[in-house]
C-alpha positions in Angstrom: 103.8 131.5 148.1 101.7 128.5 147.8 99.4 128.7 144.8 101.3 131.5 143.1 102.0 131.6 139.3 105.4 132.3 138.7 106.6 134.3 135.4 107.8 132.1 132.7 111.5 133.0 131.8 111.7 131.8 128.2 114.6 133.1 126.5 113.6 133.3 122.8 116.9 134.1 121.0 115.1 133.6 117.6 114.0 136.9 116.3 111.2 135.1 114.4 109.5 134.6 117.9 106.3 136.4 118.8 105.1 137.2 122.2 101.3 138.0 122.6 100.8 140.1 125.7 97.8 140.4 128.0 95.2 138.8 125.8 91.9 137.1 127.1 92.6 133.5 126.1 89.9 131.1 125.0 91.8 127.7 124.4 89.0 125.8 122.7 88.9 123.0 125.5 85.9 124.6 127.1 87.7 126.1 129.8 86.8 129.5 131.1 88.6 132.5 129.3 92.0 133.3 130.9 92.4 137.0 131.2 95.8 138.9 131.1 97.5 135.7 129.5 100.6 135.7 127.2 101.2 133.4 124.4 104.6 132.8 123.1 105.1 131.6 119.6 108.2 129.9 118.2 108.7 128.3 114.6 104.9 128.6 114.1 104.0 126.7 117.3 102.9 127.7 120.8 105.9 127.6 122.8 104.3 128.8 126.1 101.0 130.1 127.2 100.4 131.7 130.7 100.6 135.0 132.6 103.8 136.9 132.9 106.0 135.3 130.1 109.4 137.2 129.7 111.5 136.8 126.9 114.7 138.1 125.0 114.5 138.6 121.1 110.7 138.0 120.5 108.6 140.7 118.9 105.9 141.7 121.2 102.4 142.7 120.7 100.1 144.1 123.4 96.6 142.6 123.1 95.0 144.2 126.2 91.2 144.3 125.5 91.5 141.6 122.9 90.5 137.9 122.7 92.4 135.1 121.1 90.7 132.0 120.2 91.8 128.9 118.1 90.7 129.1 114.3 87.6 127.3 113.4 87.7 124.0 111.7 84.8 122.9 109.4 84.4 119.2 109.1 81.8 119.2 106.3 82.1 121.7 103.2 82.7 121.8 99.5 85.3 123.7 97.5 86.0 124.5 94.0 82.5 124.0 92.2 81.0 127.2 93.4 81.4 130.3 91.2 79.0 133.3 91.0 75.5 131.8 91.1 76.5 128.5 89.6 77.8 125.2 91.1 79.4 123.2 88.4 82.5 121.0 87.6 83.6 123.6 85.0 84.4 125.9 87.9 86.8 123.5 89.5 90.1 124.9 88.8 93.2 125.5 90.9 92.5 129.2 91.0 89.1 128.8 92.2 90.1 126.3 94.8 92.8 128.6 96.1 90.1 131.6 96.0 87.8 129.4 98.2 90.5 128.5 100.6 91.5 132.0 101.0 88.0 133.1 101.7 87.7 130.5 104.5 90.9 131.7 105.8 89.7 135.4 105.9 86.8 134.3 108.0 89.1 132.4 110.4 88.5 128.9 109.2 91.9 127.3 109.1 90.9 123.7 107.8 88.0 122.4 105.8 86.9 118.8 104.9 85.4 118.6 101.4 82.7 116.0 101.6 82.9 113.8 98.5 82.5 116.0 95.5 86.3 116.6 94.9 88.1 116.0 91.4 91.5 114.5 90.2 93.0 118.0 90.2 93.7 118.0 94.1 95.2 114.6 94.3 98.5 115.4 92.5 100.2 117.4 95.3 97.7 120.3 95.8 95.9 118.8 98.8 99.3 117.9 100.5 100.6 121.3 99.9 97.6 122.9 101.5 97.8 120.6 104.7 101.8 121.5 104.9 101.0 125.2 104.8 102.8 125.6 101.5 99.8 127.3 99.8 97.8 130.2 100.9 94.3 129.8 102.7 92.8 127.1 104.8 94.0 123.5 104.6 92.1 121.1 102.6 91.1 117.7 103.6 88.9 115.6 101.3 86.5 112.6 101.2 87.4 112.0 97.6 84.6 110.6 95.5 81.6 109.9 97.6 79.2 106.8 97.3 75.7 107.5 96.0 72.8 105.6 94.2 72.8 104.8 90.4 71.9 107.9 88.4 71.9 108.1 84.5 72.1 111.9 84.7 74.0 113.2 87.6 74.7 117.1 88.0 78.2 117.8 86.6 79.7 118.4 90.0 78.5 115.2 91.3 79.5 113.1 88.1 82.4 111.5 89.5 80.5 109.8 92.5 80.9 106.0 92.9 77.6 104.4 92.3 77.3 100.7 93.0 74.3 98.7 91.8 75.3 95.8 94.0 77.3 95.0 97.1 79.6 93.1 94.8 80.7 96.4 93.1 81.8 97.9 96.2 85.4 96.3 96.7 86.8 97.7 93.5 85.3 101.1 93.9 86.6 101.3 97.3 90.0 100.3 96.1 89.9 103.2 93.5 88.8 105.6 96.3 91.4 104.5 98.9 94.3 105.2 96.3 93.6 109.0 96.7 93.9 108.6 100.5 90.5 110.2 101.8 90.1 111.4 105.1 86.8 109.8 105.3 84.5 108.0 102.8 81.2 109.9 102.0 77.9 108.2 101.5 74.5 109.6 100.7 71.6 107.8 102.4 68.6 110.1 101.7 65.5 110.0 99.4 65.5 113.7 99.4 61.8 114.1 100.5 60.4 111.2 98.4 62.1 112.5 95.2 65.0 110.0 95.0 66.2 106.3 95.5 67.6 105.7 98.8 70.8 103.6 99.2 69.9 100.1 100.3 71.2 99.0 103.5 73.2 96.0 101.9 75.2 98.6 99.8 76.1 100.9 102.7 77.0 97.8 104.8 79.4 97.0 102.3 80.8 100.4 102.0 81.3 100.6 105.6 82.9 97.1 105.8 85.1 97.8 103.0 86.2 101.3 104.3 87.0 99.8 107.6 89.2 97.0 106.1 91.4 99.9 104.9 91.1 101.9 108.3 89.0 104.6 106.7 86.2 106.1 108.6 82.7 106.7 106.8 80.4 109.7 107.1 76.7 109.6 106.0 74.4 112.2 104.5 71.1 111.4 106.0 67.7 112.8 107.1 65.7 110.2 108.9 66.1 108.7 112.4 65.6 105.4 111.3 68.4 105.6 108.9 70.5 107.1 111.6 69.7 104.0 113.7 70.6 101.5 111.0 73.7 103.3 109.9 74.7 103.5 113.5 74.2 99.6 114.1 76.2 99.1 110.7 79.1 101.0 112.2 78.9 104.5 110.7 81.7 106.8 112.1 80.1 110.2 111.4 76.6 111.5 110.8 77.2 114.4 108.7 73.9 116.3 108.8 71.1 116.5 111.4 68.4 114.0 112.0 65.4 116.0 111.0 62.2 114.0 110.8 61.7 113.0 114.4 63.3 113.6 117.6 66.0 111.1 118.7 65.1 108.6 121.3 67.1 107.2 124.1 68.0 103.9 122.1 69.7 105.9 119.3 71.4 108.2 121.7 72.7 105.2 123.7 73.8 103.4 120.4 75.6 106.7 119.1 77.4 107.0 122.4 78.5 103.3 122.6 79.5 103.3 118.9 81.7 106.7 119.4 79.6 108.2 116.4 80.7 112.0 115.6 77.5 114.4 114.8 77.8 117.1 112.3 74.6 119.0 112.6 74.7 121.6 109.6 71.9 123.7 111.2 72.6 126.4 108.7 72.0 124.3 105.9 68.5 123.8 106.9 68.0 127.4 107.8 69.1 128.4 104.4 66.3 126.3 102.9 63.7 128.7 104.1 65.4 131.8 105.7 65.6 133.9 102.4 61.8 133.7 102.1 61.9 136.5 105.0 64.4 139.0 106.0 67.0 137.5 108.2 68.7 140.1 110.6 72.2 139.4 108.9 71.1 139.8 105.3 72.6 143.4 105.0 75.4 142.7 107.3 78.7 143.5 105.7 80.4 140.4 107.2 77.9 138.2 105.5 77.8 140.2 102.2 81.5 139.8 101.8 81.3 136.0 101.8 78.7 136.1 98.8 79.8 135.1 95.3 79.2 137.8 92.7 75.4 138.0 91.9 74.2 136.0 94.7 73.1 139.0 96.9 70.8 140.3 94.1 69.5 136.9 93.5 68.6 136.3 97.4 67.1 139.5 97.7 64.9 139.5 94.6 61.3 139.4 95.6 60.4 136.5 93.3 63.2 134.7 94.8 61.5 134.9 98.4 58.0 134.1 96.8 59.4 131.0 95.0 60.6 129.6 98.5 57.3 130.6 100.2 55.3 128.8 97.6 57.4 125.8 97.3 55.7 122.5 98.6 58.8 121.8 100.7 58.7 125.1 102.6 56.8 123.7 105.7 58.8 120.6 105.6 62.1 122.5 105.8 60.7 124.7 108.5 59.9 121.8 110.6 63.1 119.9 109.7 65.1 122.8 111.1 63.1 122.9 114.4 63.7 119.4 114.8 67.3 119.7 114.1 67.7 122.2 116.8 66.1 119.9 119.3 68.2 116.9 118.4 71.4 118.8 118.6 70.7 119.7 122.2 69.8 116.2 123.1 72.7 114.7 121.3 75.1 117.1 122.9 73.6 116.5 126.5 74.1 112.8 125.8 77.7 113.2 125.7 78.1 112.4 122.0 80.8 114.3 120.1 79.4 117.2 118.0 81.7 118.8 115.4 81.3 121.9 113.5 80.2 121.3 109.8 78.0 123.5 107.4 77.9 122.0 104.1 79.0 125.5 102.9 80.2 125.8 99.3 77.8 123.2 97.9 75.3 126.0 96.4 75.6 129.8 96.2 73.2 130.4 99.1 75.4 128.4 101.4 78.2 131.1 101.6 81.7 130.1 102.6 83.1 131.7 105.8 80.1 133.6 106.9 78.2 130.1 107.4 80.5 128.8 109.8 79.9 131.8 112.2 76.3 131.4 111.6 76.3 127.8 112.7 77.9 128.8 116.2 75.0 131.3 116.6 72.3 128.6 115.8 74.0 126.2 118.2 73.7 128.7 120.9 70.0 129.2 119.9 69.5 125.5 120.1 70.5 125.8 123.7 74.2 125.3 123.9 76.5 127.7 125.6 79.1 129.7 123.7 81.8 127.8 125.4 80.4 124.6 123.9 79.7 126.1 120.4 83.5 127.1 120.4 84.7 123.8 121.6 82.6 122.1 119.0 83.9 124.4 116.4 87.5 123.9 117.3 88.7 120.9 119.3 85.8 118.5 118.3 86.2 119.6 114.6 89.9 119.0 114.8 89.1 115.6 116.5 86.6 114.6 113.7 89.4 115.2 110.9 91.9 113.3 113.3 94.2 116.3 113.4 93.7 117.4 117.0 97.4 116.4 118.0 98.4 119.5 116.4 95.5 121.8 115.8 92.1 122.6 117.2 93.1 124.2 120.7 95.5 126.7 122.0 98.1 124.5 124.0 101.8 124.3 124.2 103.2 122.3 121.2 100.2 122.8 119.0 100.2 124.9 115.7 99.7 128.8 116.3 96.4 129.0 114.3 94.0 131.4 116.0 91.9 134.6 115.6 92.4 137.9 117.4 89.0 139.3 118.1 88.1 142.8 119.3 85.3 141.3 121.7 84.9 138.0 123.7 82.6 135.6 122.1 81.7 134.0 125.6 79.7 137.2 126.1 78.0 136.8 122.8 78.8 134.2 120.3 78.3 136.7 117.3 81.7 138.3 118.7 83.5 135.6 116.7 82.6 137.9 113.7 84.7 140.7 115.2 88.0 139.6 113.5 91.0 141.8 113.9 93.4 139.4 112.5 93.9 135.6 111.5 97.0 133.8 112.1 98.4 130.7 110.7 101.4 128.9 112.1 102.3 132.0 114.0 102.1 134.6 111.2 99.2 136.9 110.5 97.7 136.0 107.1 94.5 138.0 107.2 92.9 141.2 108.8 89.5 139.3 108.2 87.1 139.5 105.4 86.1 143.2 105.7 89.8 144.5 105.5 91.4 142.2 102.7 
């Protein structure tokens, strides 16, 4: 009959194959959920995805009433330096790195890009092993050692950053960085509310030029719209935080679209700057609390901590910055500019790893995006930002079987991404979610 979908007769003789039956499938492309759909997994990849798959030899799981979606990918995070209520280079150990990557995985995050604060430990096989799936937890990608302004006394976890005094210093520094094969180059272009020196245009122009000579993209930490404009004109590839001082104008939107800039909004970072002054609706949620380092819940719920935030001279600025970030996300997304999930989670104890990626999607929806758009940003687009979208980021034939099984559909409510029943990596269940591991 014309238009009918015939069953796919796939003879899976390999007893390692798995057939997921009758799931609602969200594939990460932005398409509508596909009800009563089957997914056949063989050798860690999706072998078929459609209704009515028949097999021989595959283990079958009936997922009636469940939703399957791709694992999340975070294109701006930090790993290794966080422990308890501290963020320090002393915490950067193999054990701590693996603990963080496992935490991300428990929350359904299958890959993270550490943005410029990594240390030599990971460049001697560790990072390659995570990307190959040989170590437990999320796969790790790295920007290596980021570029910042000269600082005689940097914090320990930022003491390996490259700090050129002049454009002439950049080529040798870039050569050193290129040796560790970073996924991107990270630069900081921000005066932190007037409290620091901002990187000069001639410096970041040299960084972008030298990185591009080596076919490495550049991601910028920034705050101001005029810096975003100048960086876009200079060839920046990724804007790694929201533009927060003013609303973006049509000139900048046009330039970002023409230059194919990727935008990572990190809305949650801005909310964390002030939200603990009040009582966010998730503060006592087990899904949130399970992501916290020891001692952090006590710290953030202490009345003196809330008073310190409210009494900070930065409090009004931070509230305003968040509102502007929300408006700019919607304008940038509507302009057809690629937006990718990134949170800056793991940089400090209040930016908790795992939960924050789900919070970020909720904030995207509050900013005016649909759940479908938020999910695509957090799967397909984030994979594209990491240049791993050929094999990850969507549920399609031939791609790695990295996905979440949820008890409810996030198209109905984006917070349903938190209702994790299991996390799968390359066709194998690796977690029951953060509340059951």
